[in-house]
N, CA, C and O atoms as CSV, one atom per row, in Angstrom:
chain,resi,resn,atom,element,x,y,z
A,1,MET,N,N,0.860,-1.168,0.000
A,1,MET,CA,C,0.000,0.000,0.000
A,1,MET,C,C,0.908,1.232,0.000
A,1,MET,O,O,1.822,1.346,0.816
A,2,SER,N,N,0.642,2.133,-0.912
A,2,SER,CA,C,1.468,3.332,-1.009
A,2,SER,C,C,1.105,4.306,0.103
A,2,SER,O,O,0.120,4.122,0.818
A,3,ARG,N,N,1.913,5.335,0.232
A,3,ARG,CA,C,1.686,6.330,1.275
A,3,ARG,C,C,0.366,7.065,1.039
A,3,ARG,O,O,-0.384,7.333,1.978
A,4,GLU,N,N,0.098,7.378,-0.195
A,4,GLU,CA,C,-1.136,8.095,-0.508
A,4,GLU,C,C,-2.362,7.221,-0.241
A,4,GLU,O,O,-3.364,7.697,0.293
A,5,GLU,N,N,-2.280,5.948,-0.611
A,5,GLU,CA,C,-3.403,5.043,-0.338
A,5,GLU,C,C,-3.623,4.884,1.165
A,5,GLU,O,O,-4.762,4.826,1.627
A,6,ARG,N,N,-2.541,4.814,1.915
A,6,ARG,CA,C,-2.672,4.680,3.364
A,6,ARG,C,C,-3.335,5.919,3.956
A,6,ARG,O,O,-4.206,5.805,4.819
A,7,ARG,N,N,-2.933,7.090,3.501
A,7,ARG,CA,C,-3.551,8.325,4.006
A,7,ARG,C,C,-5.030,8.385,3.645
A,7,ARG,O,O,-5.860,8.800,4.454
A,8,GLN,N,N,-5.346,7.974,2.442
A,8,GLN,CA,C,-6.750,7.966,2.025
A,8,GLN,C,C,-7.545,6.981,2.889
A,8,GLN,O,O,-8.668,7.280,3.297
A,9,TYR,N,N,-6.981,5.839,3.161
A,9,TYR,CA,C,-7.656,4.847,4.004
A,9,TYR,C,C,-7.857,5.393,5.413
A,9,TYR,O,O,-8.919,5.203,6.006
A,10,GLU,N,N,-6.852,6.065,5.948
A,10,GLU,CA,C,-6.984,6.638,7.292
A,10,GLU,C,C,-8.064,7.720,7.309
A,10,GLU,O,O,-8.829,7.804,8.270
A,11,ARG,N,N,-8.142,8.562,6.250
A,11,ARG,CA,C,-9.188,9.574,6.183
A,11,ARG,C,C,-10.563,8.922,6.116
A,11,ARG,O,O,-11.515,9.387,6.743
A,12,MET,N,N,-10.653,7.857,5.361
A,12,MET,CA,C,-11.932,7.178,5.194
A,12,MET,C,C,-12.380,6.506,6.502
A,12,MET,O,O,-13.573,6.456,6.799
A,13,MET,N,N,-11.439,6.005,7.259
A,13,MET,CA,C,-11.780,5.265,8.478
A,13,MET,C,C,-11.798,6.146,9.722
A,13,MET,O,O,-12.043,5.645,10.819
A,14,ARG,N,N,-11.548,7.423,9.583
A,14,ARG,CA,C,-11.419,8.307,10.733
A,14,ARG,C,C,-12.676,8.351,11.590
A,14,ARG,O,O,-12.576,8.304,12.816
A,15,ASN,N,N,-13.826,8.436,10.999
A,15,ASN,CA,C,-15.061,8.593,11.749
A,15,ASN,C,C,-15.811,7.271,11.943
A,15,ASN,O,O,-16.955,7.264,12.397
A,16,MET,N,N,-15.179,6.183,11.607
A,16,MET,CA,C,-15.830,4.884,11.776
A,16,MET,C,C,-15.802,4.500,13.258
A,16,MET,O,O,-14.863,4.829,13.982
A,17,GLU,N,N,-16.833,3.812,13.683
A,17,GLU,CA,C,-16.880,3.357,15.073
A,17,GLU,C,C,-15.929,2.191,15.257
A,17,GLU,O,O,-15.887,1.261,14.452
A,18,ARG,N,N,-15.204,2.260,16.284
A,18,ARG,CA,C,-14.349,1.139,16.631
A,18,ARG,C,C,-15.228,0.067,17.280
A,18,ARG,O,O,-16.372,0.333,17.651
A,19,GLY,N,N,-14.682,-1.147,17.412
A,19,GLY,CA,C,-15.432,-2.213,18.062
A,19,GLY,C,C,-15.632,-1.892,19.532
A,19,GLY,O,O,-14.963,-1.012,20.073
A,20,PRO,N,N,-16.527,-2.583,20.169
A,20,PRO,CA,C,-16.784,-2.294,21.582
A,20,PRO,C,C,-15.527,-2.547,22.413
A,20,PRO,O,O,-14.817,-3.531,22.207
A,21,ALA,N,N,-15.272,-1.655,23.339
A,21,ALA,CA,C,-14.098,-1.794,24.199
A,21,ALA,C,C,-14.339,-2.911,25.213
A,21,ALA,O,O,-15.476,-3.201,25.585
A,22,VAL,N,N,-13.262,-3.517,25.642
A,22,VAL,CA,C,-13.360,-4.581,26.637
A,22,VAL,C,C,-13.679,-3.940,27.982
A,22,VAL,O,O,-13.035,-2.964,28.365
A,23,PRO,N,N,-14.653,-4.466,28.699
A,23,PRO,CA,C,-14.975,-3.893,30.011
A,23,PRO,C,C,-13.777,-3.994,30.952
A,23,PRO,O,O,-12.959,-4.904,30.826
A,24,PRO,N,N,-13.677,-3.065,31.888
A,24,PRO,CA,C,-12.522,-3.077,32.794
A,24,PRO,C,C,-12.392,-4.371,33.598
A,24,PRO,O,O,-11.278,-4.826,33.854
A,25,ALA,N,N,-13.496,-4.956,33.992
A,25,ALA,CA,C,-13.433,-6.200,34.768
A,25,ALA,C,C,-12.864,-7.335,33.923
A,25,ALA,O,O,-12.072,-8.140,34.413
A,26,ALA,N,N,-13.262,-7.399,32.666
A,26,ALA,CA,C,-12.749,-8.456,31.782
A,26,ALA,C,C,-11.269,-8.246,31.510
A,26,ALA,O,O,-10.506,-9.211,31.450
A,27,ARG,N,N,-10.854,-6.989,31.343
A,27,ARG,CA,C,-9.442,-6.703,31.116
A,27,ARG,C,C,-8.614,-7.090,32.351
A,27,ARG,O,O,-7.536,-7.671,32.220
A,28,ALA,N,N,-9.117,-6.769,33.538
A,28,ALA,CA,C,-8.407,-7.114,34.771
A,28,ALA,C,C,-8.314,-8.630,34.936
A,28,ALA,O,O,-7.278,-9.152,35.348
A,29,ARG,N,N,-9.396,-9.330,34.613
A,29,ARG,CA,C,-9.391,-10.792,34.719
A,29,ARG,C,C,-8.389,-11.393,33.737
A,29,ARG,O,O,-7.667,-12.326,34.087
A,30,ALA,N,N,-8.337,-10.871,32.521
A,30,ALA,CA,C,-7.378,-11.374,31.530
A,30,ALA,C,C,-5.945,-11.123,31.986
A,30,ALA,O,O,-5.074,-11.971,31.789
A,31,GLU,N,N,-5.697,-9.965,32.593
A,31,GLU,CA,C,-4.356,-9.678,33.102
A,31,GLU,C,C,-3.972,-10.609,34.235
A,31,GLU,O,O,-2.830,-11.064,34.307
A,32,ARG,N,N,-4.927,-10.900,35.130
A,32,ARG,CA,C,-4.644,-11.832,36.237
A,32,ARG,C,C,-4.341,-13.223,35.713
A,32,ARG,O,O,-3.420,-13.885,36.190
A,33,ILE,N,N,-5.116,-13.666,34.732
A,33,ILE,CA,C,-4.889,-14.996,34.157
A,33,ILE,C,C,-3.533,-15.046,33.470
A,33,ILE,O,O,-2.809,-16.033,33.604
A,34,ALA,N,N,-3.179,-13.995,32.737
A,34,ALA,CA,C,-1.881,-13.963,32.064
A,34,ALA,C,C,-0.740,-13.963,33.077
A,34,ALA,O,O,0.270,-14.635,32.872
A,35,ALA,N,N,-0.894,-13.216,34.163
A,35,ALA,CA,C,0.148,-13.188,35.195
A,35,ALA,C,C,0.283,-14.548,35.863
A,35,ALA,O,O,1.396,-15.004,36.126
A,36,ARG,N,N,-0.849,-15.201,36.139
A,36,ARG,CA,C,-0.813,-16.528,36.761
A,36,ARG,C,C,-0.144,-17.544,35.830
A,36,ARG,O,O,0.645,-18.377,36.276
A,37,ARG,N,N,-0.465,-17.468,34.533
A,37,ARG,CA,C,0.129,-18.380,33.561
A,37,ARG,C,C,1.640,-18.157,33.454
A,37,ARG,O,O,2.406,-19.119,33.392
A,38,ALA,N,N,2.067,-16.898,33.433
A,38,ALA,CA,C,3.497,-16.594,33.361
A,38,ALA,C,C,4.221,-17.068,34.614
A,38,ALA,O,O,5.329,-17.597,34.531
A,39,ARG,N,N,3.597,-16.880,35.776
A,39,ARG,CA,C,4.206,-17.325,37.035
A,39,ARG,C,C,4.340,-18.843,37.061
A,39,ARG,O,O,5.356,-19.368,37.518
A,40,ARG,N,N,3.318,-19.557,36.572
A,40,ARG,CA,C,3.348,-21.017,36.553
A,40,ARG,C,C,4.428,-21.519,35.591
A,40,ARG,O,O,5.145,-22.467,35.912
A,41,GLN,N,N,4.551,-20.894,34.417
A,41,GLN,CA,C,5.574,-21.306,33.461
A,41,GLN,C,C,6.966,-21.035,34.008
A,41,GLN,O,O,7.881,-21.831,33.802
A,42,GLN,N,N,7.129,-19.921,34.701
A,42,GLN,CA,C,8.432,-19.605,35.281
A,42,GLN,C,C,8.772,-20.610,36.378
A,42,GLN,O,O,9.925,-21.025,36.494
A,43,GLN,N,N,7.795,-21.003,37.177
A,43,GLN,CA,C,8.020,-21.994,38.230
A,43,GLN,C,C,8.434,-23.326,37.635
A,43,GLN,O,O,9.382,-23.948,38.114
A,44,GLN,N,N,7.745,-23.772,36.606
A,44,GLN,CA,C,8.063,-25.058,35.999
A,44,GLN,C,C,9.427,-25.028,35.341
A,44,GLN,O,O,10.150,-26.024,35.374
A,45,ALA,N,N,9.793,-23.903,34.742
A,45,ALA,CA,C,11.079,-23.814,34.071
A,45,ALA,C,C,12.223,-23.711,35.072
A,45,ALA,O,O,13.335,-24.160,34.793
A,46,SER,N,N,11.955,-23.122,36.237
A,46,SER,CA,C,13.042,-22.895,37.184
A,46,SER,C,C,13.345,-24.124,38.031
A,46,SER,O,O,14.477,-24.268,38.493
A,47,SER,N,N,12.392,-25.009,38.251
A,47,SER,CA,C,12.658,-26.164,39.106
A,47,SER,C,C,13.274,-27.275,38.260
A,47,SER,O,O,12.636,-27.770,37.331
A,48,PRO,N,N,14.509,-27.672,38.573
A,48,PRO,CA,C,15.211,-28.633,37.723
A,48,PRO,C,C,14.678,-30.056,37.815
A,48,PRO,O,O,14.845,-30.824,36.868
A,49,GLY,N,N,14.051,-30.433,38.907
A,49,GLY,CA,C,13.605,-31.806,39.047
A,49,GLY,C,C,12.111,-31.978,38.881
A,49,GLY,O,O,11.538,-32.920,39.429
A,50,ALA,N,N,11.468,-31.100,38.143
A,50,ALA,CA,C,10.015,-31.160,38.001
A,50,ALA,C,C,9.609,-32.327,37.110
A,50,ALA,O,O,10.222,-32.574,36.072
A,51,LEU,N,N,8.577,-33.033,37.526
A,51,LEU,CA,C,8.027,-34.128,36.719
A,51,LEU,C,C,6.988,-33.532,35.779
A,51,LEU,O,O,5.790,-33.570,36.061
A,52,THR,N,N,7.442,-32.992,34.684
A,52,THR,CA,C,6.527,-32.392,33.727
A,52,THR,C,C,5.884,-33.477,32.865
A,52,THR,O,O,6.354,-34.614,32.821
A,53,ARG,N,N,4.823,-33.112,32.195
A,53,ARG,CA,C,4.120,-34.055,31.333
A,53,ARG,C,C,5.032,-34.545,30.206
A,53,ARG,O,O,5.008,-35.721,29.841
A,54,GLY,N,N,5.826,-33.640,29.670
A,54,GLY,CA,C,6.740,-34.010,28.587
A,54,GLY,C,C,7.778,-35.025,29.037
A,54,GLY,O,O,8.083,-35.968,28.307
A,55,TYR,N,N,8.325,-34.839,30.243
A,55,TYR,CA,C,9.322,-35.778,30.745
A,55,TYR,C,C,8.705,-37.162,30.974
A,55,TYR,O,O,9.318,-38.181,30.656
A,56,VAL,N,N,7.503,-37.189,31.522
A,56,VAL,CA,C,6.850,-38.478,31.772
A,56,VAL,C,C,6.559,-39.192,30.453
A,56,VAL,O,O,6.752,-40.403,30.349
A,57,VAL,N,N,6.099,-38.456,29.453
A,57,VAL,CA,C,5.804,-39.073,28.146
A,57,VAL,C,C,7.083,-39.619,27.521
A,57,VAL,O,O,7.096,-40.739,27.011
A,58,ARG,N,N,8.170,-38.826,27.557
A,58,ARG,CA,C,9.437,-39.307,27.007
A,58,ARG,C,C,9.938,-40.531,27.764
A,58,ARG,O,O,10.468,-41.458,27.151
A,59,SER,N,N,9.781,-40.549,29.081
A,59,SER,CA,C,10.236,-41.686,29.879
A,59,SER,C,C,9.454,-42.952,29.518
A,59,SER,O,O,10.035,-44.031,29.395
A,60,VAL,N,N,8.148,-42.816,29.353
A,60,VAL,CA,C,7.325,-43.975,28.997
A,60,VAL,C,C,7.712,-44.486,27.608
A,60,VAL,O,O,7.768,-45.697,27.390
A,61,VAL,N,N,7.978,-43.582,26.673
A,61,VAL,CA,C,8.364,-44.006,25.326
A,61,VAL,C,C,9.715,-44.719,25.355
A,61,VAL,O,O,9.882,-45.753,24.708
A,62,VAL,N,N,10.683,-44.174,26.103
A,62,VAL,CA,C,11.999,-44.810,26.198
A,62,VAL,C,C,11.878,-46.181,26.856
A,62,VAL,O,O,12.505,-47.138,26.402
A,63,ALA,N,N,11.084,-46.290,27.916
A,63,ALA,CA,C,10.901,-47.570,28.588
A,63,ALA,C,C,10.217,-48.573,27.661
A,63,ALA,O,O,10.581,-49.749,27.652
A,64,PHE,N,N,9.237,-48.126,26.886
A,64,PHE,CA,C,8.553,-49.018,25.954
A,64,PHE,C,C,9.513,-49.535,24.892
A,64,PHE,O,O,9.498,-50.720,24.561
A,65,VAL,N,N,10.347,-48.647,24.357
A,65,VAL,CA,C,11.312,-49.055,23.324
A,65,VAL,C,C,12.323,-50.036,23.906
A,65,VAL,O,O,12.664,-51.027,23.260
A,66,ALA,N,N,12.809,-49.772,25.125
A,66,ALA,CA,C,13.770,-50.685,25.751
A,66,ALA,C,C,13.121,-52.053,25.998
A,66,ALA,O,O,13.752,-53.085,25.772
A,67,GLY,N,N,11.878,-52.065,26.454
A,67,GLY,CA,C,11.169,-53.326,26.653
A,67,GLY,C,C,10.932,-54.067,25.351
A,67,GLY,O,O,11.027,-55.293,25.305
A,68,LEU,N,N,10.627,-53.338,24.303
A,68,LEU,CA,C,10.430,-53.950,22.993
A,68,LEU,C,C,11.728,-54.565,22.466
A,68,LEU,O,O,11.719,-55.641,21.867
A,69,ILE,N,N,12.839,-53.871,22.697
A,69,ILE,CA,C,14.135,-54.413,22.267
A,69,ILE,C,C,14.448,-55.691,23.043
A,69,ILE,O,O,14.883,-56.680,22.454
A,70,ALA,N,N,14.231,-55.678,24.351
A,70,ALA,CA,C,14.480,-56.878,25.155
A,70,ALA,C,C,13.553,-58.017,24.715
A,70,ALA,O,O,13.968,-59.173,24.637
A,71,PHE,N,N,12.301,-57.674,24.431
A,71,PHE,CA,C,11.343,-58.674,23.959
A,71,PHE,C,C,11.791,-59.278,22.633
A,71,PHE,O,O,11.721,-60.492,22.443
A,72,SER,N,N,12.252,-58.429,21.719
A,72,SER,CA,C,12.627,-58.935,20.397
A,72,SER,C,C,13.917,-59.758,20.444
A,72,SER,O,O,14.110,-60.649,19.617
A,73,LEU,N,N,14.794,-59.468,21.396
A,73,LEU,CA,C,16.021,-60.260,21.512
A,73,LEU,C,C,15.741,-61.676,22.013
A,73,LEU,O,O,16.491,-62.601,21.698
A,74,GLN,N,N,14.689,-61.852,22.775
A,74,GLN,CA,C,14.343,-63.174,23.319
A,74,GLN,C,C,13.114,-63.766,22.627
A,74,GLN,O,O,12.425,-64.598,23.219
A,75,TRP,N,N,12.828,-63.368,21.416
A,75,TRP,CA,C,11.573,-63.706,20.754
A,75,TRP,C,C,11.247,-65.198,20.691
A,75,TRP,O,O,10.108,-65.544,21.002
A,76,PRO,N,N,12.137,-66.101,20.321
A,76,PRO,CA,C,11.698,-67.499,20.190
A,76,PRO,C,C,11.203,-68.116,21.504
A,76,PRO,O,O,10.338,-68.992,21.479
A,77,ASN,N,N,11.723,-67.686,22.621
A,77,ASN,CA,C,11.274,-68.212,23.926
A,77,ASN,C,C,10.113,-67.354,24.405
A,77,ASN,O,O,10.303,-66.411,25.173
A,78,MET,N,N,8.900,-67.688,23.944
A,78,MET,CA,C,7.781,-66.765,24.093
A,78,MET,C,C,7.453,-66.350,25.524
A,78,MET,O,O,7.445,-65.143,25.766
A,79,PRO,N,N,7.189,-67.196,26.473
A,79,PRO,CA,C,6.795,-66.613,27.769
A,79,PRO,C,C,7.951,-65.825,28.399
A,79,PRO,O,O,7.733,-64.776,29.005
A,80,TRP,N,N,9.166,-66.332,28.256
A,80,TRP,CA,C,10.317,-65.643,28.838
A,80,TRP,C,C,10.539,-64.287,28.152
A,80,TRP,O,O,10.927,-63.325,28.816
A,81,ALA,N,N,10.302,-64.194,26.851
A,81,ALA,CA,C,10.482,-62.936,26.120
A,81,ALA,C,C,9.507,-61.875,26.621
A,81,ALA,O,O,9.881,-60.716,26.801
A,82,LEU,N,N,8.268,-62.269,26.844
A,82,LEU,CA,C,7.272,-61.321,27.350
A,82,LEU,C,C,7.641,-60.849,28.746
A,82,LEU,O,O,7.594,-59.651,29.028
A,83,TYR,N,N,8.004,-61.767,29.613
A,83,TYR,CA,C,8.386,-61.402,30.979
A,83,TYR,C,C,9.602,-60.477,30.973
A,83,TYR,O,O,9.633,-59.479,31.694
A,84,LEU,N,N,10.600,-60.813,30.158
A,84,LEU,CA,C,11.809,-59.998,30.105
A,84,LEU,C,C,11.495,-58.598,29.570
A,84,LEU,O,O,12.028,-57.617,30.088
A,85,GLY,N,N,10.651,-58.484,28.555
A,85,GLY,CA,C,10.278,-57.181,28.016
A,85,GLY,C,C,9.564,-56.321,29.047
A,85,GLY,O,O,9.840,-55.128,29.175
A,86,LEU,N,N,8.633,-56.945,29.790
A,86,LEU,CA,C,7.925,-56.191,30.829
A,86,LEU,C,C,8.861,-55.780,31.959
A,86,LEU,O,O,8.768,-54.662,32.465
A,87,ILE,N,N,9.753,-56.665,32.355
A,87,ILE,CA,C,10.680,-56.351,33.449
A,87,ILE,C,C,11.632,-55.229,33.040
A,87,ILE,O,O,11.860,-54.292,33.806
A,88,VAL,N,N,12.185,-55.325,31.832
A,88,VAL,CA,C,13.120,-54.288,31.377
A,88,VAL,C,C,12.396,-52.947,31.232
A,88,VAL,O,O,12.933,-51.916,31.638
A,89,GLY,N,N,11.201,-52.943,30.669
A,89,GLY,CA,C,10.444,-51.693,30.535
A,89,GLY,C,C,10.141,-51.060,31.880
A,89,GLY,O,O,10.300,-49.851,32.048
A,90,ALA,N,N,9.705,-51.867,32.842
A,90,ALA,CA,C,9.405,-51.333,34.168
A,90,ALA,C,C,10.669,-50.831,34.859
A,90,ALA,O,O,10.643,-49.804,35.537
A,91,ALA,N,N,11.775,-51.555,34.686
A,91,ALA,CA,C,13.030,-51.139,35.320
A,91,ALA,C,C,13.525,-49.813,34.736
A,91,ALA,O,O,13.956,-48.931,35.480
A,92,ILE,N,N,13.468,-49.671,33.436
A,92,ILE,CA,C,13.922,-48.421,32.807
A,92,ILE,C,C,13.022,-47.262,33.225
A,92,ILE,O,O,13.512,-46.173,33.521
A,93,LEU,N,N,11.719,-47.488,33.252
A,93,LEU,CA,C,10.810,-46.432,33.683
A,93,LEU,C,C,11.082,-46.049,35.130
A,93,LEU,O,O,11.101,-44.865,35.465
A,94,GLY,N,N,11.292,-47.033,35.982
A,94,GLY,CA,C,11.617,-46.754,37.377
A,94,GLY,C,C,12.921,-45.983,37.526
A,94,GLY,O,O,13.015,-45.071,38.347
A,95,LEU,N,N,13.923,-46.344,36.737
A,95,LEU,CA,C,15.197,-45.623,36.794
A,95,LEU,C,C,15.045,-44.169,36.348
A,95,LEU,O,O,15.573,-43.263,36.991
A,96,LEU,N,N,14.329,-43.948,35.258
A,96,LEU,CA,C,14.172,-42.579,34.760
A,96,LEU,C,C,13.410,-41.699,35.746
A,96,LEU,O,O,13.810,-40.564,36.005
A,97,ILE,N,N,12.311,-42.220,36.296
A,97,ILE,CA,C,11.544,-41.448,37.278
A,97,ILE,C,C,12.367,-41.264,38.553
A,97,ILE,O,O,12.338,-40.195,39.161
A,98,GLY,N,N,13.104,-42.311,38.962
A,98,GLY,CA,C,13.941,-42.207,40.155
A,98,GLY,C,C,15.037,-41.168,39.998
A,98,GLY,O,O,15.302,-40.408,40.929
A,99,PHE,N,N,15.679,-41.121,38.833
A,99,PHE,CA,C,16.699,-40.108,38.595
A,99,PHE,C,C,16.108,-38.708,38.656
A,99,PHE,O,O,16.736,-37.795,39.192
A,100,ARG,N,N,14.900,-38.528,38.109
A,100,ARG,CA,C,14.282,-37.203,38.139
A,100,ARG,C,C,13.932,-36.802,39.572
A,100,ARG,O,O,14.111,-35.645,39.954
A,101,LEU,N,N,13.437,-37.749,40.361
A,101,LEU,CA,C,13.136,-37.438,41.754
A,101,LEU,C,C,14.412,-37.155,42.539
A,101,LEU,O,O,14.424,-36.303,43.427
A,102,LEU,N,N,15.484,-37.868,42.211
A,102,LEU,CA,C,16.777,-37.616,42.861
A,102,LEU,C,C,17.290,-36.224,42.484
A,102,LEU,O,O,17.851,-35.526,43.328
A,103,GLN,N,N,17.103,-35.817,41.234
A,103,GLN,CA,C,17.490,-34.459,40.828
A,103,GLN,C,C,16.726,-33.416,41.634
A,103,GLN,O,O,17.298,-32.407,42.046
A,104,ARG,N,N,15.455,-33.652,41.857
A,104,ARG,CA,C,14.645,-32.711,42.618
A,104,ARG,C,C,15.154,-32.607,44.048
A,104,ARG,O,O,15.184,-31.521,44.628
A,105,ARG,N,N,15.548,-33.727,44.605
A,105,ARG,CA,C,15.986,-33.751,45.995
A,105,ARG,C,C,17.358,-33.114,46.167
A,105,ARG,O,O,17.600,-32.428,47.161
A,106,VAL,N,N,18.258,-33.331,45.212
A,106,VAL,CA,C,19.631,-32.842,45.323
A,106,VAL,C,C,19.737,-31.370,44.968
A,106,VAL,O,O,20.579,-30.669,45.529
A,107,SER,N,N,18.907,-30.878,44.051
A,107,SER,CA,C,19.042,-29.498,43.580
A,107,SER,C,C,18.663,-28.531,44.696
A,107,SER,O,O,17.788,-28.827,45.510
A,108,PRO,N,N,19.324,-27.374,44.733
A,108,PRO,CA,C,18.990,-26.376,45.742
A,108,PRO,C,C,17.605,-25.790,45.471
A,108,PRO,O,O,17.179,-25.732,44.318
A,109,PRO,N,N,16.913,-25.364,46.494
A,109,PRO,CA,C,15.573,-24.798,46.277
A,109,PRO,C,C,15.653,-23.505,45.471
A,109,PRO,O,O,16.576,-22.706,45.631
A,110,ALA,N,N,14.673,-23.323,44.612
A,110,ALA,CA,C,14.618,-22.092,43.786
A,110,ALA,C,C,14.205,-20.925,44.664
A,110,ALA,O,O,13.295,-21.040,45.484
A,111,SER,N,N,14.878,-19.810,44.484
A,111,SER,CA,C,14.544,-18.637,45.309
A,111,SER,C,C,13.778,-17.595,44.535
A,111,SER,O,O,13.425,-16.553,45.086
């Protein structure tokens, strides 16, 4: 849009009604919600040992893959392969969650 077209558009829109303004209570509520959301994100980012949803999902996926690998290595021995896959998956999941809880315990408190 050229400068002249922009000026013409501004002249044309000068007396147009703007949309309804947000009521003060709604604006205050939106600000409180935004502040609460920012505070929560800062808390989650600052605590090193937090069990976030992303960490739990990644841990479950890693444990599943490790169990699947153990299962596939023992495939011809069917009942033993299933047991070994479940044991390895549970052990890896326990180790990952345990390490995260240990990180939470060892890390200094956030100030």
